N, C-alpha and C positions, 0 to 999 in steps of 0.2 A: 504494500500500500504506500502510495506517495503522499508525503506530508508537505504542505506549503509553509506552514509555521510550526516550529518546534521550540518550546520554551522549557528550560531546564533550571530548576532551583533559582529562579530570579528573585533578587532582593533589592529593595531601595528604601532608605530611611532619610528622614529629615529631622535633625536634632534627636529628640527622644521619641519621635513617632516613626513606627515601622509601617510605611505606606504599603509596601509589597513584601510579603514574608514567605519565601520559599515556593513560589508559584511554578507549577508544572502543568503543561497541557500541549496538545498537538491539534492542528487544524488540517483536515484532509483536503486534498485537491478537489475543487469543484463544489465544496459544501458551503452553506451559510451557517456560520458558527456564532452563536449568541454569547455575549459576555455581560452578565447581569450582576447587580449589587447595589446596595444603598449608597447614598452620598458618602464620600470619604472612604469607600471600601477598598479602593486601589485600582479601579477600572481604568481611569484616564492615565494614571501613572504608568500602568502596565503598557497601555497602547503607546504612550510617548516613548517608552523604552524600545518597543518593537519597531517604531518608525524612525528611530535614531535621533529623536529630539533631545532626550536626556540619556545619560549613561547609568546603567545599573551599578550598584555597589558590588554585587557578585552575581554569579550565574551566567547562563548562556541563552542566547536567542538567535535562531536561524530563520531567515526568510528565503525560501526557495533554495535552501542549502548554503546561503551566504551568511556568515557570522556578521550580525548587525554592527558589532563593535569594530571588527577587523576589516570588513569590506562594506562599509555603509553605502557607498555610491553604487556598487553593484546591486545591493539589495534594493535600494530606492528606485533604481531603473525599472523595476518590475512591479512597483506598488503605486496605488493611488490613495489619497487620504482626504476624507471629508470631515473636517473638524466641526465641533458643535456650533461654534460661532463662525460666521462667514469670513473667509479670507480673500474675498474678491475685492479688487480696488474699485471703490465706489465712484471715483472720478473718471474711470475708464468705461468704455462700452463693453457689452457682453463679448463682442467679437475681439476687442483688444485684450480682454482678460484671457480668453482662450489662446490667442496667438502668443501672448507673453508667457503663459504657462507652458505652451509647446516649446518655446525657445529655451526655457529653463531645463526642460527634459531632453533637449537636443533632438526633437522630432524634426525630420527634414521638412522644408517649407511646403513642398507639394503635398506631402501626407498631412501636414498640419491644417492646411486650407480645406482639404477634403473632409477630414475628421471634424473640424470646427463646424462646417456647413451641415454635416450629417447629424452631429450632436444637437445643434441648435434646432434643427427640424424635429428630431426625435423628442426633445424636451420642451417642445412647443414654445420656443423662444426666438425663432427665426425672424418673426415680424418686429422684434424689439432688439435685434442684434446690434444696431448702431446707437441705441440709447444708453445713456450713462446708467450705471448700476444703482446710483443713489436714488433713482426714481422707481426701482423695483420693489415689489412686495416681498415679504419674508419668504413666501413660497417660491417666488421666482428666483430669489437669491439662492435658495437651497438647491433648486434645480440647476442653476448655473454652476455652483461649486461642485455638484456631482458631475456635471459635464467637464469641468476643469480637471477633476480627478481622473477622468477617463480619456483625456486627450492623448496620453502616451500609450493607450491600449494596454493597461496593466493586467497582470495575471491575478493580482491580489488587491482587494479593495478594503480599506479600513473606514468604517463609518461610525462616528461618535454622535449618538442621539440625532439621527438624520431627520426625524419628523417632530422633534421637540418644538412646541409652540406653534405648529402649523395648523391651519384650518383642516377640516375633514377632507375636503376635495384634494388639497395639496398632499395630505398624508397618504391618501389612497393612490394618487399618481406616483409618488415616490416609491411606495411598496410595489406597485405594478412594474416599475422600472427595475427594481431590485430582482424581482422574479424573472424578468427578461434577461438580465445580466447573468443570473444563475443558470438559466437555460442555455446561454451561450458558453457556459463552462467556467465563468469567473468564480474565483473563491472570494467569499465575503466574510469579514469579521465585523460583527455588529454589536456595539454597546448601546444599550437602551434601558430606559425606565418603564417603557411600555410593554407590559408582560403579555398582553394580547397580541401585540405585534411580533414579539419573540415566538410566541406559541404558533402563529400562523406561518412565519417565515423560516425559522431555524430548524435545521436537522439535528443539531446538538446544541446544548446550552451549558456553559460553565457559570456557576454562581459563586461570586467572590464576596467574602465578608471579613473585615478587619485584616485585609492583606493576604488572606489565605483562601484557597479554593475549598468551598464547602461541598460541592458536588459537580460532576460532569456527566451528562447523559442526554438521551433524547427527551423531548418534552413529555412524551407519554410515560417513559420509564421514571422520570422525575416525579410525575403525579402518583405513581404507584408507591413511592416512598412514604406517602402520608397514610398513616394508620388511622382511619376514621370510619365511621359508620357509612354504609352505602345510602344513597339518597334516591328516592323515586319522586318524580313530579307528576301529579295526576289531576285531571279535571273530569267533572261529571256533567251530565246533561240536565241535572236537577239539583235542588237544594240538599245539602248534607249537614248533619249535626256534627260539628267538629269535635265536641266532647265525646260523642258516641264513637266517632271514627278513631279517636285517640285510644280507645279501649281495646282495639283489635290487638291480638297477642303479639304480632310481629313488629309493631311500631314502637320504637324507642323514644321518638320525639316527633312533633308535628308543628307546622306553621302554615299560615295562609297569606298569600299575596295576590290580590285580585281574585280571579276564579281558580287559581292554582293552589293545590295543597302539596307541600313538601314534606315527605315522610322519610325519616331516618330509620334504618333497620340493619340488623346484622346478617339477614338472609334475604337477598333480593327475590329469589325464586319463590320462597314461601310467602312473602308479602304479596307478590303478584297474584298468586293463587287465592290468598285471603281476600284481596280486594275484589277479585272476580266473583267470589262467593258472596261477599258483602253487597255488591251492586245488584246481584240477582235477588238477594233476599229483600232489598229495598225497592226493587223494580225500577232501578235507574241504570243508565248506560254510562260506561267509561268513554269519554270523548277523546282523551289523549292520555298516554302514559309514557314517560321518558325516564331512563336511568341517567343520573348525573355523576360524572367523574369529578374527583377533586380538581380544582383549578390550579394553574401554574402559580397564581397569586398566593394560594394557600400553601403550596410547597415553599415558595420564596419566603413567606412570613415565618413558617415553622423553622426553616433552616437558619434564618437570621436570628430568631429568638433563641435557638439552641446556642448561638454564639460560636 
């Protein structure tokens, strides 16, 4: 298996604070890898070390086989970075920002012009290509810096909170673009606070807390770490006495929101059979019945609370 990112016992401290404490993980070629954690957990510090912005106190990090400390220029040739705050020059146009970035990466002029045109069209910015960035909305700026990160056609893309503070439409557009990049074989390392975004996009997720990796796995396997009662969400076509319903033998806890009843149980199968019998005895029908898995948010909270 080919790994695009390999991190070995990475450490970074600031005075008495251990920002990153013995971090180890690998990112497979072509995957979207999520990097989650609360504020101050060490996410951004780790990414800054991986992109060569700051040096680790100890440990190793390899980008496409290049040691980021010994061969930083070789490593940076193959990666694109989308920081949380825009790094576009606001007094330049979108076109000028892309061409300037291509010059910094040493992209041949002919290739740069074609890529800039293609990216501006793909990111729905072509009509504003000659406008100064200072007049762009936050969503437009975010699309532009993603285009700037792609101008050198990188194999690996680092994204730090790419949809933070964006409206719903812009967030959806950015996510769709990331899925397209993934389909083209790009490897993406994504840091985010948006757990639903991570759940939808990422094939694997690392959760970092207090500078240490708390868990690394697929979203579904992470959810299985939560030892909790199973939940069934059910609706009926007629009125139900919630007190009577709560007395059914398989129900451990019950709550109601709108017309939906959420029932916690230790045995999903037995409760479904019990609900079927109950509805028959009351001459009512079950309109809908869904089993609910633990959310990624619940996993995140439990791991962070464990410390």
